NUMAR-902139 format. One record per residue (C-alpha): x, y, z. Coordinates in pm, whole numbers, padded with zeros to 5 digits, always signed. Example, Ala and Ser with C-alpha at 12.3 -4.5 7.8 and 13.67 -1.06 7.14 Angstrom:
<pts>
+01230-00450+00780 +01367-00106+00714 
</pts>
This chain:
<pts>
-04366-03931+01058 -04477-04167+01332 -04760-04156+01580 -04774-04109+01957 -04716-04422+02162 -04997-04630+02307 -05368-04575+02270 -05598-04275+02279 -05912-04313+02491 -06173-04050+02407 -06403-04039+02708 -06775-03971+02661 -06748-03739+02360 -07128-03717+02345 -07399-03468+02265 -07532-03489+02621 -07223-03294+02730 -07240-03051+02438 -07613-02965+02441 -07673-02638+02626 -08009-02765+02756 -07855-03070+02924 -07786-03068+03298 -07443-03213+03208 -07336-02934+02971 -06961-02879+02959 -06920-02517+02848 -06589-02563+02663 -06696-02874+02469 -06675-02707+02128 -06333-02560+02210 -06179-02905+02265 -06329-03062+01952 -06050-02962+01710 -05788-03090+01954 -05966-03423+01995 -05990-03453+01615 -05614-03389+01585 -05539-03653+01847 -05768-03909+01681 -05592-03850+01350 -05247-03879+01509 -05323-04207+01688 -05462-04370+01373 -05610-04711+01445 -05520-04698+01817 -05827-04503+01931 -06120-04615+02141 -06426-04402+02215 -06632-04455+02527 -06995-04368+02568 -07195-04319+02884 -07530-04501+02864 -07822-04500+03103 -07910-04849+03224 -08260-04981+03160 -08308-05044+03531 -08068-04854+03758 -07981-05039+04078 -07829-04943+04410 -07734-04577+04450 -07780-04532+04074 -08157-04560+04131 -08138-04254+04357 -07912-04077+04108 -08162-04122+03825 -08450-04025+04053 -08269-03693+04091 -08166-03674+03722 -08482-03817+03566 -08408-03594+03263 -08172-03862+03130 -08434-04138+03140 -08678-03945+02922 -08719-04021+02550 -08610-03669+02450 -08266-03731+02604 -08190-04055+02419 -08045-03887+02105 -07810-03688+02329 -07621-04004+02419 -07485-04048+02067 -07124-03956+02000 -07063-03602+01879 -06862-03728+01582 -06861-04041+01373 -06611-04281+01533 -06555-04434+01189 -06394-04776+01236 -06276-04710+01591 -06426-04926+01866 -06691-04771+02089 -06730-04907+02442 -07055-04832+02622 -07072-04832+03001 -07338-04719+03252 -07070-04591+03490 -06879-04263+03517 -06546-04444+03494 -06467-04606+03162 -06170-04814+03273 -06387-05121+03214 -06260-05465+03105 -06334-05399+02735 -06120-05083+02734 -05842-05245+02940 -05828-05539+02698 -05810-05311+02394 -05532-05085+02520 -05321-05345+02697 -05033-05227+02914 -05043-04872+02777 -04945-04601+02779 -05290-04451+02749 -05362-04095+02645 -05699-03964+02763 -05911-03680+02625 -06282-03605+02656 -06549-03493+02898 -06625-03421+03170 -06283-03365+03323 -06415-03358+03679 -06631-03669+03647 -06590-03928+03372 -06230-03841+03280 -06119-03844+03643 -06315-04165+03709 -06142-04331+03412 -05787-04213+03477 -05752-04317+03841 -05848-04686+03801 -05620-04712+03496 -05332-04569+03699 -05415-04804+03987 -05390-05091+03735 -05032-04980+03666 -05098-04819+03328 -04915-04496+03249 -05189-04241+03176 -05139-03910+02999 -05429-03668+03037 -05445-03406+02762 -05554-03102+02960 -05652-02886+02663 -05847-03172+02502 -06072-03217+02806 -06366-03004+02916 -06514-02985+03263 -06841-02875+03417 -06669-02539+03472 -06323-02391+03426 -06265-02413+03800 -06368-02781+03814 -06141-02859+03516 -05843-02676+03665 -05893-02832+04009 -05909-03180+03853 -05590-03121+03655 -05412-03013+03975 -05531-03326+04153 -05428-03551+03863 -05086-03389+03863 -05038-03523+04217 -05045-03879+04078 -04719-03843+03885 -04545-04047+03758 -04850-04275+03712 -05047-03986+03560 -04895-03717+03343 -05085-03399+03259 -04991-03289+02908 -05116-03083+02614 -05226-03159+02261 -04913-02992+02120 -04687-03207+02339 -04860-03528+02232 -04860-03432+01864 -04490-03346+01884 -04428-03722+01934 -04584-03799+01596 
</pts>
């Protein structure tokens, strides 16, 4: 039995999106967890986790963003930025941006293909997928292993991403695991 091709990028699988008291709660977070675990297992060593981090000193429009969302700069929020599961030996790339198609991730995954799962579909996942596709990397987004700010936001984002075919393919956990 083999494994799916390319790399799995697990976007911002963090407590800040799971915690019901967080302004960034993604209601279906716990529903996607078993699917993400299955994907991580299937991809073996070819998994990278990303983690959203708040910069020490936000600049530009980010300063206004954190003025509005001061919650995330408070000490009580710091533990929420940890990953929701132990990444074990997999690399973890931190970035203070919504999109995680940053040089460290691009260098790790190479020419792809890249399979993407995580949260939030309508923000960090979307902001990661589009620059990867623009870079010429085939991106598969696992729709049932992503959670959005709402079901409507998730579904709308999946429809939009479907318009980027063949650069972006919307798929399911079962379809990806069937490759293994």
